[in-house]
C-alpha positions in Angstrom: -10.6 -54.4 -7.5 -11.6 -52.4 -10.5 -15.1 -52.1 -12.1 -14.1 -54.3 -15.0 -13.2 -57.1 -12.5 -16.6 -56.7 -10.7 -19.0 -59.6 -10.7 -22.4 -57.9 -10.7 -23.8 -60.8 -8.6 -22.0 -59.2 -5.7 -24.5 -56.4 -5.9 -27.3 -58.9 -5.6 -25.6 -60.3 -2.4 -25.5 -56.8 -1.0 -29.1 -56.1 -1.9 -30.4 -59.3 -0.3 -28.2 -58.8 2.8 -29.8 -55.4 3.3 -33.2 -57.1 3.4 -32.3 -60.3 5.3 -29.6 -59.0 7.7 -28.4 -62.6 7.8 -25.7 -64.6 6.0 -27.7 -67.8 6.4 -31.0 -66.4 5.0 -29.1 -64.6 2.2 -27.5 -67.9 1.2 -30.9 -69.6 1.2 -32.5 -66.8 -0.9 -29.7 -67.0 -3.5 -29.4 -70.8 -3.5 -25.7 -70.5 -2.4 -23.7 -71.7 0.5 -23.0 -69.6 3.6 -19.2 -69.7 2.8 -19.9 -68.4 -0.7 -21.9 -65.5 0.7 -19.2 -64.7 3.3 -16.6 -64.8 0.4 -18.8 -62.3 -1.5 -19.0 -60.0 1.5 -15.3 -60.0 1.7 -15.0 -58.9 -1.9 -17.7 -56.2 -1.4 -15.8 -54.9 1.6 -12.6 -54.8 -0.5 -14.5 -53.0 -3.3 -16.1 -50.3 -1.1 -13.3 -50.2 1.6 -15.8 -50.5 4.4 -17.1 -53.3 6.6 -20.6 -52.8 5.2 -22.2 -55.1 7.8 -21.2 -55.7 11.4 -22.5 -58.5 13.6 -24.8 -57.7 16.5 -25.7 -61.1 18.0 -27.4 -63.0 15.1 -28.1 -59.8 13.1 -25.8 -58.3 10.5 -26.3 -54.6 10.9 -25.5 -52.2 8.0 -22.8 -49.6 8.5 -23.6 -45.9 7.5 -21.7 -46.5 4.3 -23.9 -49.5 3.4 -27.1 -47.4 4.1 -25.7 -44.7 1.8 -25.0 -47.2 -1.0 -28.4 -48.9 -0.7 -30.5 -46.4 -2.7 -28.0 -46.4 -5.6 -27.4 -50.1 -5.8 -31.0 -51.1 -5.2 -32.1 -48.5 -7.8 -29.6 -49.8 -10.3 -30.7 -53.4 -9.8 -34.3 -52.4 -10.1 -33.6 -50.6 -13.4 -31.9 -53.7 -14.8 -34.8 -55.9 -13.5 -37.4 -53.6 -15.1 -35.6 -53.7 -18.4 -35.8 -57.5 -18.4 -39.3 -57.7 -17.0 -40.6 -55.5 -19.8 -40.0 -58.5 -22.1 -41.4 -61.0 -19.7 -44.8 -61.5 -18.0 -45.0 -61.7 -14.2 -47.1 -64.7 -13.3 -48.2 -64.8 -9.7 -49.4 -68.4 -10.1 -45.8 -69.6 -10.7 -43.6 -67.0 -9.0 -41.5 -68.1 -6.0 -40.8 -64.6 -5.0 -40.8 -63.4 -1.4 -42.8 -60.2 -0.6 -42.6 -58.2 2.5 -45.5 -55.9 3.6 -45.2 -53.5 6.5 -48.3 -53.0 8.5 -49.3 -51.2 11.7 -51.2 -53.3 14.2 -54.4 -51.5 13.2 -54.0 -52.4 9.5 -52.9 -55.9 10.4 -56.2 -56.5 12.2 -58.2 -55.2 9.1 -56.0 -56.6 6.3 -54.1 -59.7 7.3 -56.9 -62.3 7.0 -58.1 -61.2 3.6 -54.5 -60.6 2.3 -53.3 -64.0 3.4 -56.2 -65.8 1.7 -55.9 -63.8 -1.5 -52.1 -64.0 -1.7 -52.2 -67.8 -1.2 -54.9 -68.2 -3.8 -53.2 -66.2 -6.5 -49.5 -66.9 -5.7 -49.4 -70.4 -4.1 -45.6 -70.8 -4.5 -44.6 -67.3 -3.3 -44.1 -66.3 0.3 -45.5 -63.3 2.2 -43.9 -61.8 5.3 -46.0 -59.4 7.4 -43.6 -56.9 9.1 -44.6 -54.6 12.0 -44.1 -51.0 10.8 -45.4 -48.0 12.7 -45.5 -44.4 11.6 -42.2 -43.3 13.1 -40.2 -46.2 11.5 -42.0 -46.7 8.2 -39.8 -44.6 5.9 -36.6 -46.2 7.3 -38.1 -49.6 6.8 -38.8 -48.8 3.1 -35.4 -47.1 2.5 -33.5 -50.0 4.1 -35.5 -52.6 2.1 -36.8 -54.2 5.2 -40.2 -54.1 3.5 -41.3 -53.9 -0.1 -44.3 -51.7 0.7 -46.1 -50.5 3.8 -49.6 -49.4 4.7 -50.0 -46.5 7.0 -52.5 -44.0 8.3 -49.9 -41.8 9.8 -49.0 -38.4 8.4 -45.8 -39.2 6.6 -43.7 -36.4 5.1 -43.3 -36.4 1.3 -40.1 -38.1 0.1 -39.0 -38.1 -3.6 -37.7 -41.6 -3.1 -41.1 -43.0 -2.0 -44.2 -43.5 -4.1 -47.5 -43.0 -2.4 -50.8 -44.7 -3.4 -53.8 -43.2 -1.6 -56.3 -46.0 -0.9 -59.0 -44.2 1.0 -60.1 -42.8 4.4 -61.2 -44.1 7.7 -63.5 -42.3 10.1 -62.3 -41.8 13.6 -64.7 -43.2 16.2 -64.7 -43.5 20.0 -64.4 -46.9 21.7 -65.7 -47.7 25.2 -66.4 -50.7 27.3 -69.9 -52.0 26.4 -70.9 -52.0 30.1 -69.9 -48.4 30.7 -72.2 -45.5 31.4 -71.3 -43.9 28.1 -72.3 -47.1 26.2 -75.7 -47.0 28.0 -76.5 -43.3 27.9 -74.6 -41.9 24.9 -71.7 -39.6 24.5 -72.2 -35.9 24.9 -69.4 -33.3 24.6 -69.5 -32.7 28.3 -69.2 -36.4 29.1 -66.4 -36.7 26.5 -64.4 -33.8 28.1 -65.0 -35.1 31.7 -63.9 -38.7 30.9 -60.5 -40.3 31.2 -59.0 -41.0 27.8 -56.5 -43.6 26.6 -54.5 -42.6 23.6 -53.2 -45.2 21.1 -49.7 -43.9 20.2 -46.7 -45.8 18.9 -44.3 -43.4 20.5 -46.3 -42.4 23.5 -46.0 -38.7 22.9 -47.6 -37.8 19.5 -50.8 -35.9 19.5 -53.8 -37.4 17.8 -56.3 -36.0 15.3 -58.8 -35.6 18.2 -56.4 -33.3 20.0 -55.9 -31.2 16.9 -59.7 -30.8 16.6 -60.1 -30.0 20.3 -57.3 -27.4 20.2 -59.0 -25.7 17.3 -62.1 -25.4 19.4 -60.2 -24.2 22.5 -60.8 -27.5 24.3 -58.6 -30.3 25.7 -59.3 -33.8 26.8 -57.9 -35.7 29.8 -55.4 -38.3 28.6 -54.5 -40.5 31.5 -52.4 -43.1 29.7 -51.2 -44.2 26.3 -51.0 -47.7 24.8 -48.9 -48.7 21.8 -51.4 -50.8 19.8 -55.0 -51.8 19.1 -54.7 -55.5 19.9 -55.0 -55.1 23.7 -57.9 -52.6 23.4 -60.7 -55.0 24.6 -58.8 -56.0 27.7 -57.8 -52.4 28.6 -61.3 -51.0 28.2 -63.1 -53.8 29.9 -64.6 -52.8 33.3 -63.7 -49.1 32.9 -65.2 -45.8 31.9 -62.2 -45.0 29.6 -62.6 -43.6 26.1 -60.2 -44.1 23.3 -60.2 -43.3 19.6 -59.9 -45.8 16.8 -60.4 -46.0 13.1 -63.7 -47.4 11.9 -61.8 -50.4 10.4 -62.0 -51.9 13.8 -65.6 -52.6 13.2 -64.5 -55.7 11.1 -63.2 -57.5 14.2 -65.6 -56.5 17.0 -68.2 -58.9 18.3 -70.1 -59.3 21.5 -67.3 -61.2 23.1 -65.0 -58.2 22.7 -67.2 -56.1 25.0 -66.2 -53.0 23.0 -68.8 -50.5 21.8 -68.0 -47.8 19.2 -69.8 -44.5 19.2 -69.6 -41.3 17.1 -67.4 -38.6 18.7 -69.3 -35.5 19.9 -67.1 -33.2 17.7 -65.9 -33.2 14.1 -62.6 -34.9 13.7 -60.6 -35.2 10.4 -60.6 -38.6 8.7 -57.5 -40.7 8.6 -56.1 -41.3 5.1 -54.7 -44.8 4.4 -51.7 -44.8 2.1 -49.6 -47.5 0.5 -45.9 -46.6 0.4 -43.1 -48.2 -1.6 -39.7 -47.2 -3.1 -40.3 -45.0 -6.1 -38.2 -47.2 -8.4 -40.2 -50.3 -7.4 -43.5 -48.7 -8.5 -43.0 -50.1 -12.0 -41.9 -53.6 -10.9 -44.5 -56.1 -12.3 -44.5 -58.1 -9.1 -45.1 -55.0 -7.0 -47.8 -53.8 -9.4 -49.6 -57.1 -8.8 -49.2 -56.9 -5.1 -50.4 -53.3 -4.8 -53.5 -54.3 -6.9 -54.2 -57.1 -4.5 -53.9 -54.8 -1.5 -56.1 -52.1 -3.1 -58.8 -54.7 -4.0 -58.8 -56.0 -0.4 -59.0 -52.4 1.0 -61.9 -51.6 -1.4 -63.7 -54.7 -0.2 -63.2 -53.9 3.4 -64.5 -50.4 2.9 -67.7 -51.7 1.4 -68.2 -54.1 4.3 -67.5 -51.4 6.8 -70.1 -49.1 5.3 -72.7 -51.8 5.7 -71.8 -52.4 9.3 -71.9 -48.6 10.0 -75.4 -48.4 8.4 -76.6 -51.2 10.6 -75.3 -49.5 13.7 -76.4 -46.0 12.7 -73.0 -44.5 13.2 
């Protein structure tokens, strides 16, 4: 197959397959039959002389060659799309586009309720997929088109292929069981160092910002266990004297029933920056511009609410 014989729709099939990893879902997205998508894959394999996708159960996994091709093909399609979009107006009220947002469990707790409501209000015919994306996987998820954009508080290395929008900062607080001695008597540095700590870590090994601050002061805390997410925090802390650190965004979801009390740490710890990441060539896509604006507005609103809660609790 030569370039002059190439149907450019094949590249759209490749692009959607990289996102969906499923012949069935790719067919649904493109409004075609599964046999038509399978035929297109056959032509793509002939063109690139590679399997491109291999089946692993119900998932079509990309080969190394497919991963290599993704950036170039996705970038080329984005350029074509942008050229057309410059002469059209993106209308969230009528679009039927599918958007995928990668969130850590922490950001999911803070953002999902407001994001779902605002997305449904502004884009009633579009669909939104919330995809788990922790710090150690987030860049791969973006590069492989598994997500359109992702929110993270992790320290992510700079990548020329990834655009970064800084949204703001979260203060790191200590969380304890509301019935603990610390909740009743306060948290001194001595009590902090003597306590047993839980660390929330996606990979179970990475140091936290608290450890960096302690090391600079020649100190060390006693980490007895790690947990992988925030969602189980109330049940893990309940009935214990454990301490863990969490971003102040958690204030949005805490109530008396959670039995979690947050207190200021007894040492200065660097704030956590929240960033929105997306492929660089998608930063000018009208649909993504709209979505990033929605996310930014929700973040700004949550920050204002959080400040009021912190003032009320004198944190």
